[in-house]
N, C-alpha and C positions, 0 to 999 in steps of 0.2 A: 557480502551487500547488494546480491542478484535481486531482484523484483521480477515481477512478471504475472501470469494470470492464466487461468485454466478457460477456455471457451469450448462450449458444449454446442454443436449444431445437428439439427434435424437430417435424415436423408443418410444414404450410404455414404462411405469416406471417397475423397476423389483418388485415383490413381496416384500413387506418390510419384512417380516421373510426372503428373501434370502438376502435382502441388510444386515442384523442382524449379518446372518452367514457369510457373507463376511466381514464384519468390524471385526467379533470376531476372523475369523482365520486369521487375519494379526497386531491384537492389539499387540501381542509379539514383533512384530518388533518396537515397538513405545512403551515402557514400563513407561514413563511417562504420558501418556494420561490414566492410571489407578491409577496415584498420583495425589496428592492434597497437599495443604501449610499446615505445621506445625510453629508454631510462639514460640519462646522460651519465657518463662514467662517475663516480665517487659522490653522486647525489650534487652533481655542480647546476643542476638545473630542475625544472619539471617535467616528469614523464610528459611524452609528446607523442600525438597521434601519428601513426605512419602507416603507409599502405602495405599490406601482410601479401608478399611474392608468391607463399604458398596457399593461397587463399583456397578453401577448398568448398564448397555450398553443401555437399554431401556431408561433410563434418557436424556443419551447423545444422542441418535440416535432418531430424531421425525419424525412424520409421518404428513402432508399436504395435501390441495387440493385445487386449486383457484375455486373461484366460476363459473360459466357459464358466459363470453364465453373463459375463462383462457387467457386475454392478457397479454404481457410482462407487459405493464401499472399496472394490479393487482400484478403480480410478483415481481416488483420493489417496490411496497409501502408493499408488504409484506417482502421484505430485508429490507425497513426502518425500519421497527416495529421490526424486530428482531435485527436490529443494536441498537435499541434503549433501549434493556434490558440488564442490565449487568449480568453478569457471576456470579453464586453463587459460595463465595470465600471458601466456606467449602467442594466444591467438585472438581474433575479435572476440569480443565480450558477450556473444549471446547463443542460445540455442531454440529452435523450434522444435517440437515433437508432434507428428502426426501418431493418433491412437484410436487403433480400429479394434472392434469389437462392443462397442458400449451398447447395453441392453437396449431395445424400444427402437430400432433402427438408427441408431445415433453414433456419432463420433467425436472425438475433442483433438482439440490444438492447447499444446502446453507451452507456453512463450516463456524464457528465462533471458534476462540482460541485465548487466551488471548496472549498478546505480550511477557510477560514473559515465555512462554512455547515454543516459537516459535519466530521467523523474518522470512520476507519473503524470502529471500535467503535459508533459512533453510527448507522454505516452499515448494521450488519447490522441492528438494531434497526429502521431506517426501510425495509428491505427489504419488511418486510411490509405496509407502505402499497399496494404495486403486486403483491404474490406472493401466492398465498396458498397452503392446505396441502393442497387438493384440487383434483381438475380440472373441479369444479364451481363458479364463484366465487359468494361471495353477491352476491346482487341489490343494487345500486345504491340507497343512500338515496331514498327519495321525497320526505320531509320538509324536504330541505336549503333555505335561501333562498338567491336569489342573492349572490353575492359582492361587496360593494360596497366599494372601496377608502376609506382614512381618507384625506383632503387630506392634501398633501403639506407639510411644515413650512415656512416661512419662515424665513430666515437670523436672524432675531432669535430664533423659537422655537428652533432647533438649536443656538442659544448658550444660550438658558434651559434646554435639556434637558441639555447639558453639564455647566452648573452644579448641575442637580438631581442629576444622576449623581455629582457631586465629593462634594457635601454627603451624599447617600445613601452613598459608600465611607466618609466620614469618621466619618457614624455607628456603620458596622459596626464599624469600628475602635474606637473609643471602647467599644461593646459589648462587644468581644471582651476589650478590657481591661478591664472590670469583672468578666467572667466569670473570667477569669485570676487576680485580684488574690482572688477567694474559693476557687481551688485553688489556692495557692501552690508546692507541690511538685509537683502533675501539668506547670504552667506552666512550673516551671523545666526539668524534664525535656524538655518538648515544645522548649524554647527551644535547649537545650543539642543535641539532635537535629540541630535544622532548622540549628545554626551548624555543629556536625560534617559535616552533609552539603554545605554551601556551601563550606566548606574543599574539601572531597573534589572537588566539580565545578570550582572554581579550581583545585587540581592540577591535575586533567584536561586542563584547558585549557590550563596552560603547559607540557604534554608534547604537542607537535602528532602528526598523524598524519603518517606516513612519505609522501612524494611519491612517486606513482603515476601509469602511463598514464591512468588513469581521472579524474586532475583536473587538467585543461585548461580552457581556454576553448570554452565551447560556442556552439551557434549554436539558432536557435529550432525547428530539424525534428527529427524523432525516429522510431526505430526502434523496432518492438514485435515482440517472439518470445515463445511459450509454452513452458514446459513441462507435460507430463502426468504426474502420480506417484500412487500409491496411499497414502492414510493408514496403511494396515495394515502397509504396508513401512516405514513410519517406526514405528510403534508396536513392531514386532518389533525393531528395533533399541534403541529407549528400553528396552524390557522386557529386554533383555539383561544389562544393568547397574543399573540403575533411574536411567536418566537421563531426561530430559524430551524430548519433541517440539521444541519449541524448540531445545533443546540440539541435536538431531539438523540441524536447518534450518542453524543457524550454520554446523556441521562441513561439511555439504553444501556449502553458498555457498562456505566455505573453500577446500575440496580443488577445487571451479571455478575460482575465482579463480587458485589456485596453478596450474593447466594451462592458463590464457587467459597468465597473465603468462610463464611460461614459452615459448609459441608464438611470442611476440612476442620473445624473447630477453632477458626481464627475469632477472635472478638473485635467486632466492627466500629465500637463505640468510639466516637471521637478519631477515627481513622479517615485520613482525606489523601487518596491516591492520586499519583501524577502522570499525565500523560503527555509524551511528547509527540506533539501536533505538528506533522510538516506544514510551511507555509510557502507558497511560490512567491518568488519576487520576479518572476518572470513578465517582460513588459509586454505591450502588445506586438512592439517591433520583433520579440524574441521568439513569437508563438511559432512551431514548427522546426525550429532550432535545435541540434541537438546538444546534450549538454546537460549539466546541472543548475538549475536555475531555483533550488530550493534551499531555505534556513528552518527554524524549528521554534516554535513557542510551546510554553509547558503549562496545560490546562488541568484545571483541579479534577479529580473525580470523587464527589461525596459519597463514599459508600455507607459512609455510618446514617445517611439519612434515609428513613423507610418509607416516607411517604412520596410517591412518584413525582405528583407533583411540585412538592415543597424541593425534590430533588433537581426536577427541571430548571424551576426558579432560582435556585444556587447555581447552576450552571450557566443560566443566561446571562447574571449578574457577573458572575464569575469573567465569562466571556467577554462582556461588554466593558468590563473592567479592564481586561487586555487589550482589546480593541482602541479603547480612547487612551490607554496608556501609551509611552514613547516605545514598549519593548519591540513592535513589529519595525520599527525606524531602527532601532538599535541591531536588529536581527540582520536588516539589509544593509546594515553598515560593516557589519562582522562580513558579511558574504563578499562585500567590496574589498575589506581591508585582505581578505582572504588573497586576491589576485597579487598582494605585493609581498605575501609571506613567502621565504625558503623554504623547501621540501621538507626539510626537518621541523622545522616551526609549525609548520601545516600539519604536519602529523600529528605533533602532540596536541594542536587544537581540534583536530577530528576526535582523538580518543578523550577529550575533555567533554567536549559537546555530548559522547554517547556514554559518558561515566553513569554509573547505577547512582550514582549521589544524587544526580537530576531529575529523574525519570523512573516510573515502574514499567511500562510498558509502551510501546508504539502503537497510535492509533491515527490511521490515516483514511481520509474520506475522500474521494475523488469523484466530480461529477462526469458521467459518460455521456455519452449519445443518447437519446430518447425517440429513437428511429432504427428500425431494424436494418441491421449490416448482412453481408453477403461474403460468402468466400467461395469461388467459383461455381455459383449459384445455389450454394446450400445456406440457408438462412440460420444465424448465430440467434442461438434461443438463450443461453445463459452466460455470465462473463463472473468467475469467482477471480477477486484479485490476490495476489501473493506480495507480502512483505517479507522482512528479514529480521532476524533477530540479533541485536545485539551482544557484546559480551556481558554475562551475567543477567540476561534477561531472556526468560521462558516463554514470552507470549507477545504475538504481536498481532493487533487487529487490522484489516485493509476491509475497504466497505467501498464498493464501488456500482452507481446505478447507470440502469442501460434499459431503454425501451418500456417502461414503465416498472421495472423492478428495481430492488436494492438487495444486494447481495454480500455477505460476510465471508472474508476467507479469514480462517483462524490458524495463523503457522506458531505451532507451539515445540518445545524441546521435548524429545521422546521419552528421555527417563524423568523429566522433570513434570510434565502434564499428563499423566494417563488419564487424568479425569477431565481433560479439556473438553468433552463432550457436557458436562455438566456448566460449563459457560457459555456452550452454543445453546443449550435448553433456556440457559436464563436471559439469553438474548431475545428469545421469542416472548418467554415470561415476561420481561419488563416492557415490552414494547405493548403488549397486550394491557398490562396495566396501566399504561399511560393512556390510551384508547378508550380506557373503560372509564377512566377520571376524564378524560377530555368529554366523555359523552354523557358524564354525570351519572355512571351505573355503578353498583357497590363493585368494589374489587373481586366478592366471592365468585362472581357470576362471570371472570375472565375464564375462557376456554383455553384448552392445551393447543398449542400450535403443534402439528406433525412436520415432519423433516427429516429425508433421509442423508446420511453423512457416514463418514469413516466410524465404526464400531470401535470403542476400547479394548476390549479383548477378545474380538472376534463373534460375539455374541450379541444380542440385543442391546443397545444402547439405552443406561440407564438415565432419570432424568428427575428433577425437584419437582414436583407438583406446583404450577405456580397460582393456583386458586383459594390456597387454604390458608387460615391465618396463621402466622408464625409467630405469634406472641407467647403462646403457650405450648409451644414445640423448641426442642434442640435439635441442632445439626443431625445429631446420630439419628433421633427419630426420624428426623426429613429423610434422610439416606435410604432408611429400610421402608419409608412408604413409597420410592421410585415404582414408578409403572413402566412395563415395555413400552418403547416408541414403535409407532406403526408408521407405515409408509406414507409420506407425505405427497398428496397429487401434485403433478406437475403444474405450473404457475401458468395461467390463461392471459395471455398477452393481449394486448388491445388488436384489435383489428384482424384477430384469428380466427373469427368466424363460431367461435366455441361459446354454446349456451352455458 
């Protein structure tokens, strides 16, 4: 359950020692990055964050180089290998890789952090720890004292800490109960909303997600491919009918999955897949704080709808229904109740939340900064997010916008998704269908987008032509008509001076 991102920069890579000093000079802003988990004996309490007395920055910040010619395909193959490796639970749960040798005078940083340490929304805030808003970074502070870890607690101290946590939680419950007694009308309304929300979540759980080729036993190895798109195109589609960017994202994912299922010979008539969509319950006071403040809602993906506008309209109505329902309130209630559960109950609840019965894949959309960021004077050009694969889920789709672009990171099981590139190409084709429909153009005029990504078998990546009618053609004929993909030109960023 580690998440992360691939950050591609212009210019020559910094010296590794300079990067270490840069990270070391800002670690005081994120103290948990020097902490590890400590579990009380016999699970008498929840795991606690404690200082790691053996913290070694050189273990967490790593140095690698791509072999010549240093293509993006090689970079994303490396990302797949990094994502395949579990984090060592006996150490702070994060890694950062400096990758040199990327073609066109570029380099990359790969970040990997366990989900228990930070969620996606908090991660956007924490990016400011290492990133700057100008090419000239602020000088490191000179008045910082050397970091001295607190002694590791003994087993007895861990048990006592767990007891103190239980007492603190009990005191909070009593305080909330007393506060509720002073506002009976408001409290009754909140209880009613929470009860209705929990009921809706239970009802959703009693209606399992359909069986699809995505929900199979998976192994430890991963594939990673990316899709580059433009945020302005999503805004063009959303502005045409007053939708939201997230509605367009889910409709695009639905269209891509429909194409992939058809390429595998799976009938999509009447098939409605379900996506697990993380929802932040982080308050304004929580922004910038470490830890997990996410719960999840289950959104429909109508892969059976062929018309792109009808598909988007369905997604919008369904998402409006979820927003108007009490499911979000119920999800926030469950997140709060988690604070009261003992470790064994909490572990079972977590497994239930990621049960294959409830959803087919993870789809997470994170809004990022819309201005250029820098590390040691190098401009960040592209940002590709990395999600994680729950058990029996072969695909996770992560989306993040940055400085005018919106980029997809597709993480797939290595054995279950050898054709993950078909999904990637479907994302481009699905967006172009929506753009053509929003502009009132016939779908047959939609051009194919070009993109560079990880090949399936070391050769040119096949794709399904998006602009041809599919009614008179079967999946096998479509697969035979795939064309070799060309290299996609680098995205032009606002203010870059490119014409």
